[in-house]
C-alpha positions as CSV (number, residue, x, y, z in Angstrom):
1,H,205.2,98.2,-48.8
2,F,204.9,100.5,-51.9
3,I,207.1,103.3,-50.6
4,G,209.7,104.1,-53.3
5,V,207.9,102.3,-56.2
6,D,209.1,104.1,-59.4
7,K,210.4,103.4,-62.9
8,D,213.4,101.6,-61.5
9,T,211.3,99.2,-59.5
10,L,210.5,95.6,-60.6
11,V,207.2,94.2,-59.2
12,I,206.7,90.4,-59.4
13,A,203.0,89.4,-59.1
14,I,202.1,85.8,-58.3
15,S,198.5,84.7,-58.8
16,Q,197.1,81.3,-59.7
17,S,194.0,82.7,-61.3
18,G,195.4,86.0,-62.5
19,E,192.2,87.6,-61.2
20,T,193.1,88.1,-57.5
21,M,191.7,91.6,-56.6
22,D,194.4,92.6,-54.0
23,V,197.1,91.7,-56.5
24,I,195.4,93.6,-59.3
25,E,195.0,96.7,-57.0
26,A,198.7,96.6,-56.1
27,L,199.6,96.3,-59.8
28,K,197.5,99.4,-60.6
29,Y,199.5,101.3,-58.1
30,A,202.7,100.0,-59.5
31,K,201.7,100.9,-63.1
32,K,200.7,104.4,-62.0
33,N,204.2,104.8,-60.7
34,N,205.8,103.4,-63.9
35,A,207.2,100.3,-62.3
36,K,208.1,97.3,-64.4
37,I,205.7,94.3,-63.9
38,V,206.5,90.6,-64.3
39,S,203.9,88.0,-63.3
40,I,203.7,84.3,-62.5
41,V,200.3,82.9,-63.3
42,N,198.5,79.7,-64.2
43,V,195.7,81.1,-66.3
44,P,196.8,82.6,-69.7
45,Y,195.3,85.9,-70.8
46,S,194.1,86.7,-67.2
47,T,194.0,90.3,-65.9
48,V,197.3,90.0,-64.1
49,Q,199.1,88.6,-67.2
50,R,197.6,91.4,-69.4
51,M,198.9,94.0,-67.0
52,S,202.4,92.6,-67.1
53,E,205.3,93.4,-69.4
54,A,206.5,89.8,-69.1
55,S,204.8,86.8,-67.7
56,L,205.6,83.2,-66.9
57,N,203.0,80.4,-66.9
58,I,203.4,77.7,-64.2
59,V,201.6,75.2,-66.6
60,A,199.8,73.4,-63.7
61,G,196.7,72.8,-65.7
62,Q,193.2,73.6,-64.5
63,E,193.2,74.0,-60.7
64,I,190.0,72.3,-59.5
65,C,190.9,72.3,-55.8
66,V,190.0,75.5,-54.0
67,A,193.2,75.1,-51.8
68,A,195.3,75.3,-55.0
69,T,197.9,72.7,-53.8
70,K,199.4,71.8,-57.2
71,S,199.7,75.4,-58.4
72,F,201.5,76.3,-55.1
73,V,204.1,73.6,-55.8
74,N,204.5,74.8,-59.4
75,Q,204.9,78.4,-58.4
76,V,207.7,77.6,-55.9
77,T,209.4,75.4,-58.5
78,L,209.3,78.1,-61.1
79,M,210.8,80.6,-58.6
80,L,213.6,78.1,-57.8
81,A,214.2,77.9,-61.6
82,I,214.5,81.7,-61.7
83,C,217.0,81.5,-58.8
84,Q,219.0,79.0,-61.0
85,E,219.2,81.7,-63.6
86,F,220.7,84.0,-61.1
87,G,223.5,81.5,-60.4
88,F,222.1,79.6,-57.4
89,K,223.0,76.0,-57.4
90,I,219.7,74.2,-57.3
91,N,219.2,70.7,-58.8
92,L,215.6,70.6,-60.1
93,E,216.2,67.7,-62.4
94,N,215.6,65.2,-59.6
95,L,212.6,66.9,-58.2
96,P,210.0,64.6,-59.7
97,E,211.9,61.6,-58.2
98,K,212.0,63.3,-54.8
99,I,208.2,64.0,-54.9
100,A,207.6,60.3,-55.9
101,Q,209.5,59.2,-52.8
102,I,207.2,61.3,-50.6
103,L,204.1,59.9,-52.3
104,S,205.4,56.4,-51.7
105,S,205.5,57.1,-47.9
106,K,201.9,58.2,-47.8
107,D,201.0,55.3,-45.4
108,Q,203.3,56.8,-42.7
109,I,201.7,60.2,-43.2
110,E,198.2,58.8,-43.0
111,S,199.2,57.1,-39.7
112,I,200.2,60.4,-38.3
113,A,196.9,62.0,-39.5
114,K,194.9,59.3,-37.6
115,D,196.7,60.3,-34.4
116,I,195.9,64.0,-34.6
117,Y,192.7,64.4,-36.7
118,K,190.6,65.0,-33.5
119,K,192.8,67.8,-32.2
120,Q,191.4,71.4,-32.2
121,D,194.7,73.3,-32.4
122,L,197.9,72.7,-34.2
123,Y,201.2,74.7,-34.7
124,V,203.8,74.6,-37.5
125,L,207.3,75.9,-36.8
126,G,209.9,76.9,-39.3
127,R,212.9,79.2,-39.7
128,G,214.5,80.9,-42.7
129,L,213.2,79.5,-46.0
130,S,211.1,77.1,-44.0
131,Y,209.1,79.8,-42.3
132,P,206.8,80.6,-45.3
133,V,206.4,76.8,-45.8
134,A,205.2,76.6,-42.2
135,R,202.7,79.3,-42.9
136,E,201.5,77.5,-46.1
137,I,201.1,74.1,-44.3
138,A,199.1,75.8,-41.5
139,L,196.9,77.5,-44.0
140,K,196.1,74.3,-45.8
141,I,195.3,72.5,-42.5
142,K,193.1,75.4,-41.5
143,E,191.3,75.6,-44.9
144,I,190.7,71.9,-45.6
145,S,190.8,70.2,-42.2
146,Y,189.0,72.9,-40.2
147,I,191.6,72.7,-37.4
148,H,192.9,76.0,-35.9
149,A,196.5,76.0,-37.1
150,E,199.2,78.6,-36.9
151,G,202.5,78.8,-38.8
152,M,205.2,80.7,-37.1
153,M,208.9,81.3,-36.7
154,G,210.5,78.9,-34.2
155,G,212.0,81.8,-32.3
156,E,208.5,83.4,-31.7
157,L,207.4,80.5,-29.5
158,K,208.1,82.3,-26.3
159,H,206.0,85.3,-27.3
160,G,202.8,83.8,-26.3
161,T,202.3,80.6,-28.2
162,I,204.2,78.4,-25.8
163,A,201.6,79.2,-23.2
164,L,199.1,77.3,-25.4
165,I,201.1,74.1,-25.6
166,E,199.5,71.3,-23.6
167,K,199.9,67.5,-23.4
168,D,199.6,66.1,-26.9
169,T,199.2,69.4,-28.7
170,P,200.4,68.6,-32.3
171,V,203.4,70.7,-33.4
172,I,204.9,70.2,-36.8
173,S,208.6,71.3,-36.9
174,L,210.4,71.9,-40.2
175,I,214.1,71.3,-39.6
176,S,216.2,71.8,-42.8
177,G,219.8,70.7,-42.7
178,K,221.4,71.0,-39.3
179,D,219.3,73.8,-38.0
180,Y,220.0,73.4,-34.3
181,A,218.1,76.6,-33.4
182,M,215.0,74.8,-34.7
183,V,216.0,71.7,-32.8
184,S,216.1,73.8,-29.7
185,S,212.7,75.3,-30.3
186,T,211.3,71.8,-31.0
187,K,212.7,70.5,-27.7
188,E,211.0,73.5,-25.9
189,V,207.5,72.3,-27.0
190,E,208.4,68.7,-26.5
191,A,209.4,69.3,-22.9
192,R,205.9,70.8,-22.4
193,G,204.2,67.7,-23.6
194,A,203.6,68.5,-27.3
195,K,203.2,65.7,-29.8
196,V,206.0,66.7,-32.2
197,I,206.1,65.8,-35.9
198,R,209.6,66.6,-37.2
199,I,210.0,67.0,-41.0
200,T,213.7,66.8,-41.7
201,N,216.2,66.0,-44.4
202,E,219.5,65.5,-42.4
203,L,218.7,65.1,-38.7
204,E,216.4,62.4,-37.2
205,G,212.7,63.0,-37.6
206,E,209.3,61.4,-37.8
207,I,209.2,62.2,-41.5
208,K,212.4,62.5,-43.6
209,V,212.6,64.0,-47.0
210,N,215.5,62.9,-49.2
211,T,217.0,66.2,-50.5
212,D,220.0,68.4,-50.3
213,N,219.8,71.9,-48.8
214,D,219.5,73.6,-52.2
215,G,216.0,75.0,-51.9
216,K,214.0,71.9,-52.5
217,F,213.3,71.1,-48.9
218,G,210.5,73.7,-48.8
219,I,208.6,72.2,-51.7
220,L,208.9,68.6,-50.4
221,A,207.9,69.7,-46.8
222,A,204.9,71.5,-48.3
223,I,203.8,68.3,-50.1
224,V,204.1,66.3,-46.9
225,G,201.9,69.0,-45.3
226,Q,199.4,68.7,-48.2
227,L,199.2,64.9,-47.8
228,L,198.8,65.2,-44.0
229,T,196.0,67.7,-44.5
230,Y,194.4,65.4,-47.1
231,Y,194.3,62.4,-44.7
232,I,193.1,64.5,-41.8
233,A,190.2,65.8,-43.8
234,L,189.5,62.3,-45.2
235,K,189.3,60.9,-41.7
236,K,186.9,63.6,-40.7
237,G,184.8,63.1,-43.8
238,L,185.2,66.7,-45.1
239,P,184.8,68.0,-48.7
240,I,188.5,68.2,-49.6
241,D,188.4,70.0,-52.9
242,K,185.6,72.4,-51.9
243,P,186.0,73.5,-48.3
244,R,183.2,75.6,-46.7
245,N,183.1,79.4,-47.1
246,L,186.0,79.5,-49.5
247,E,186.1,80.7,-53.1
248,K,188.5,79.6,-55.9
249,S,189.8,83.2,-56.4
250,V,189.2,86.3,-54.4
251,T,187.8,88.8,-56.9
252,V,186.4,91.4,-54.4
253,K,188.1,93.8,-52.0
């Protein structure tokens, strides 16, 4: 990924702690090649911030939870704010209201968690901007709920994963706007007996988030995933803030 890094390259480093070793190593390479470095961090005066020519703080406060849920939301929100500065039409003013609406539907999310908390495998599908959100939701389920979870592109289903779909296998499908390609992928797993949980904002779904297609769907879907993870772990009696074998920040290679 570092081919062509030189004085005309801008490197944006994102780290909650500002001490993540793989990020620091990448920045050392970038500085060696005279690249410009901008960072997005949560901890002021951290190593990553000190290595940067400019830095933005996500102001999430101390991140107690190892899974770093609130800092993830703040990181993405800050990046959407940067997109606003580049001229993209994104309304962030109503984001707190939209998040409050999701929190008010927590009983519905808890009910879904009760249906799937005993499952061993789970898949999260997304496309476009929803793909990294699918990866993030799967990661949180894996880390906190101890369920094998994979986040993948909807179109990758036929490259192996669909062979693993059995009756009642949970599949979370992120369908932003009228993404009929995702609808098609969702129907593929549904036809094979999967227990589908659609997170949508325009089409019908098990969980609907009230937002336009201006970039906020990803943040809101991620929060739904965080709540689902929380309730699964709660039902299983797991240590939610301090999952086994994980560290707050990865400071070794």
